C-alpha positions in Angstrom: -17.0 9.4 -10.3 -14.0 11.5 -9.2 -14.9 14.9 -10.5 -11.9 17.2 -11.1 -9.4 14.4 -10.6 -6.9 12.9 -13.1 -8.6 9.7 -14.1 -5.2 8.2 -15.2 -3.9 8.3 -11.7 -4.3 4.8 -10.1 -2.2 2.3 -8.2 1.0 1.3 -10.1 1.4 -1.9 -8.0 -1.0 -4.6 -7.0 -0.8 -4.9 -3.3 -2.3 -7.2 -0.6 -5.2 -5.5 1.0 -5.5 -3.0 -1.9 -8.6 -0.8 -1.6 -9.5 -0.1 -5.2 -12.6 -2.3 -5.0 -13.8 -0.4 -1.9 -13.4 3.2 -3.0 -17.2 3.7 -3.5 -17.6 2.6 0.1 -14.7 4.4 1.7 -14.9 7.8 0.1 -18.4 8.7 1.3 -17.2 7.9 4.9 -14.4 10.5 4.8 -14.8 13.7 6.9 -16.0 16.7 4.9 -13.1 18.9 5.9 -9.5 18.4 6.8 -6.2 20.2 6.1 -3.7 17.3 5.6 -4.4 13.8 4.4 -2.1 11.2 6.1 -1.8 7.5 5.2 0.8 5.7 7.4 0.3 2.3 5.7 0.0 3.5 2.1 0.6 0.2 0.4 -0.7 0.4 -3.2 -2.3 3.8 -2.4 -5.7 3.2 -4.0 -7.5 5.7 -1.7 -4.7 8.2 -1.8 -4.5 8.2 -5.6 -8.3 8.4 -5.9 -8.5 11.5 -3.6 -5.4 13.2 -5.0 -5.1 15.5 -2.0 -3.0 18.7 -2.4 -1.4 18.4 1.0 -0.6 14.9 2.2 2.0 12.6 3.9 2.3 9.0 2.9 4.4 6.3 4.6 5.0 2.6 4.6 7.5 0.5 6.5 8.3 -1.3 3.2 11.3 0.7 1.9 11.2 -0.9 -1.6 7.6 0.2 -2.0 8.4 3.8 -1.0 11.4 3.8 -3.2 9.1 3.1 -6.1 7.0 6.2 -5.3 10.1 8.3 -4.8 11.6 7.2 -8.1 8.3 7.9 -10.0 8.4 11.4 -8.5 12.0 12.2 -9.2 13.2 10.0 -12.1 10.2 8.9 -14.2 12.0 9.1 -17.6 14.8 6.9 -16.5 12.3 4.5 -14.8 10.3 4.1 -18.0 13.5 3.4 -20.0 14.6 0.8 -17.5 11.2 -0.9 -17.5 11.4 -1.2 -21.3 14.5 -3.4 -20.9 12.5 -6.2 -19.1 11.0 -9.2 -20.8 7.9 -11.2 -20.0 9.9 -14.4 -20.0 10.3 -17.0 -17.3 14.1 -17.2 -17.5 14.4 -13.4 -17.5 12.0 -13.2 -14.5 14.0 -15.5 -12.3 17.2 -13.7 -13.3 15.8 -10.4 -12.2 14.2 -11.9 -9.1 17.6 -13.2 -8.1 19.2 -9.8 -8.0 18.6 -9.4 -4.3 20.3 -12.7 -3.5 23.7 -11.1 -3.6 23.5 -8.3 -1.1 26.7 -6.6 -2.2 25.8 -6.4 -5.9 22.2 -5.5 -5.1 23.5 -2.6 -3.0 25.3 -1.3 -6.0 22.1 -1.0 -8.1 20.7 2.5 -8.5 17.3 3.4 -6.9 15.9 3.5 -10.5 17.0 -0.1 -11.2 15.6 -1.3 -7.8 12.3 0.5 -8.4 11.9 -0.8 -11.9 12.7 -4.4 -10.7 9.8 -4.2 -8.1 7.3 -2.9 -10.7 8.4 -5.6 -13.2 8.2 -8.4 -10.7 4.9 -7.2 -9.5 3.5 -7.1 -13.0 4.7 -10.5 -14.0 4.8 -12.6 -10.8 2.0 -15.0 -9.8 -1.2 -13.1 -8.9 0.7 -9.8 -8.4 1.7 -10.9 -4.9 4.5 -9.0 -3.2 6.1 -11.4 -0.7 9.6 -11.7 0.8 11.2 -14.5 2.8 12.9 -14.3 6.1 16.0 -12.8 4.4 14.0 -10.1 2.8 14.3 -11.6 -0.6 11.4 -11.5 -3.1 10.2 -15.1 -3.5 6.9 -15.2 -5.6 7.1 -17.4 -8.7 6.6 -16.4 -12.3 3.0 -15.7 -13.3 2.9 -16.9 -17.0 0.7 -14.0 -18.1 0.2 -13.5 -21.8 0.6 -9.7 -22.0 1.3 -8.0 -18.7 1.5 -4.2 -18.8 5.1 -3.8 -17.6 5.5 -0.3 -18.9 2.4 1.7 -18.1 3.8 5.0 -19.2 0.6 7.1 -19.1 -0.1 6.1 -15.5 3.6 6.6 -14.4 3.7 10.1 -16.0 0.3 11.0 -14.5 1.5 10.0 -11.0 4.8 11.9 -11.6 2.9 15.0 -12.5 0.7 14.8 -9.5 3.4 14.1 -6.9 5.4 17.1 -8.2 2.4 19.5 -8.4 1.0 18.7 -4.9 2.8 19.0 -1.6 3.3 15.3 -0.7 5.7 14.1 2.0 6.9 10.5 1.3 8.6 8.5 4.0 9.5 4.9 4.9 9.4 4.1 8.6 7.3 3.1 11.5 3.8 4.6 11.4 4.2 6.3 14.8 6.8 8.6 13.3 4.4 10.1 10.9 1.6 10.5 13.5 3.6 12.4 16.0 3.6 15.9 14.4 0.2 16.0 12.6 -1.7 19.3 12.8 -5.0 19.3 14.6 -7.1 19.4 11.4 -5.4 16.4 9.8 -7.2 13.3 8.7 -5.6 9.9 9.0 -6.5 6.8 7.1 -5.0 3.6 8.6 -4.9 0.4 6.5 -2.5 -1.8 8.5 -1.8 -5.5 7.8 -5.0 -7.2 8.8 -5.7 -9.4 11.8 -5.8 -12.9 10.4 -9.3 -14.4 10.1 -7.8 -17.9 10.5 -4.4 -19.4 11.4 -3.5 -19.8 7.7 -4.8 -16.5 6.5 -2.0 -14.3 7.9 -0.3 -12.3 5.3 2.3 -10.0 6.7 5.3 -11.1 4.6 5.4 -7.9 2.5 8.2 -7.0 5.0 10.5 -9.2 7.0 8.8 -8.3 10.3 5.1 -9.0 10.3 2.3 -7.5 12.3 1.3 -9.4 15.4 -1.7 -8.9 17.7 0.7 -7.0 20.0 1.2 -4.6 17.1 -2.5 -4.4 16.5 -2.9 -3.4 20.2 -0.1 -0.8 19.9 -1.9 0.7 16.9 -5.2 0.9 18.7 -3.4 2.8 21.5 -2.1 5.3 19.0 -5.6 5.6 17.6 -6.7 6.5 21.2 -4.0 9.1 21.2 -5.2 10.6 17.9 -8.7 10.7 19.3 -7.5 12.5 22.5 -5.8 15.1 20.2 -9.0 15.6 18.3 -7.6 14.2 15.1 -10.0 12.3 12.9 -9.1 8.8 11.8 -10.6 6.0 9.7 -9.2 2.5 10.0 -9.7 -0.7 7.9 -9.1 -4.2 9.3 -10.7 -7.6 9.3 -13.9 -8.1 11.3 -12.4 -10.5 13.8 -13.8 -10.5 17.4 -10.4 -9.3 18.5 -10.4 -6.2 16.3 -14.1 -5.4 17.1 -13.3 -5.6 20.8 -10.2 -3.3 20.4 -12.2 -0.6 18.7 -15.6 -1.1 20.5 -15.8 2.5 21.7 -15.6 3.9 18.2 -18.0 4.0 15.2 -17.7 0.6 13.6 -19.2 -0.3 10.2 -18.9 -3.9 8.9 -18.7 -4.4 5.2 -18.2 -7.3 2.8 -15.0 -6.9 0.8 -13.6 -8.9 -2.1 -10.0 -10.2 -1.6 -8.2 -10.1 -5.0 -4.6 -10.7 -4.1 -3.3 -13.9 -2.5 -1.4 -17.0 -3.3 -4.3 -19.4 -2.7 -7.2 -18.8 -5.1 -9.5 -20.7 -2.8 -9.1 -18.0 -0.2 -9.8 -15.1 -2.5 -13.3 -14.0 -2.3 -15.7 -12.1 0.0 -14.5 -11.4 3.6 -15.9 -9.3 6.4 -14.0 -6.1 7.1 -14.5 -3.3 9.6 -14.3 0.4 9.0 -13.6 2.2 12.2 -14.1 5.9 12.7 -13.8 8.3 15.6 -16.4 10.6 14.0 -19.9 10.3 12.6 
């Protein structure tokens, strides 16, 4: 139970690696006291929206994702009206999905239209999977759901109210940019793209770049820097030998998590994850 929190506030997008199912595990592991909540890989924001901190900075390298949050904050009325124009129809879905194929015309769309498109595609595509190809184009097929909640107005308005009543900095960039200027009493929750548990399990195509093992090592070095600065952090990742070795000097808790988003239903199910902390 989240006492004193707005229960309507919850993730507006399904996102690979979403933490909604792990909130009861993660929240008790948070430090008791911190001044600023920071989430550099916010994704669907399940923990952020559950905590509803009054002072926070959230970031993601996926500009389209961050654009959704910015539009919810600044233009929720127009966003809701735009969402009402979309239909749960296969032909309409592929028409809207194709908007980003013409870069010139896509660039002419408003931020509201782009944000509404992402929410619509996320609600109606196969298994709620956000994935782009090498050209950065959304490429998930139609989901054929009977009655998807395309316009979730109460949740959108609740998030809008929260983002405008609290002091929340929203950015889209490399995670290192948001970590540089944190105050000493900040708390950082890191939920990067996971180290793949097998050669076919890698899912980093929510941006064009990806997240290699070199990136995982770079992130661990930044965690070492946070630790040296006395800033508390908690990190989630898959429980591969590589990740466990990278964070061996920290407090590691291994948990069983249920994977809910993925293209292959046979790979959705229980997986082992680590929760790494530099505090008790």
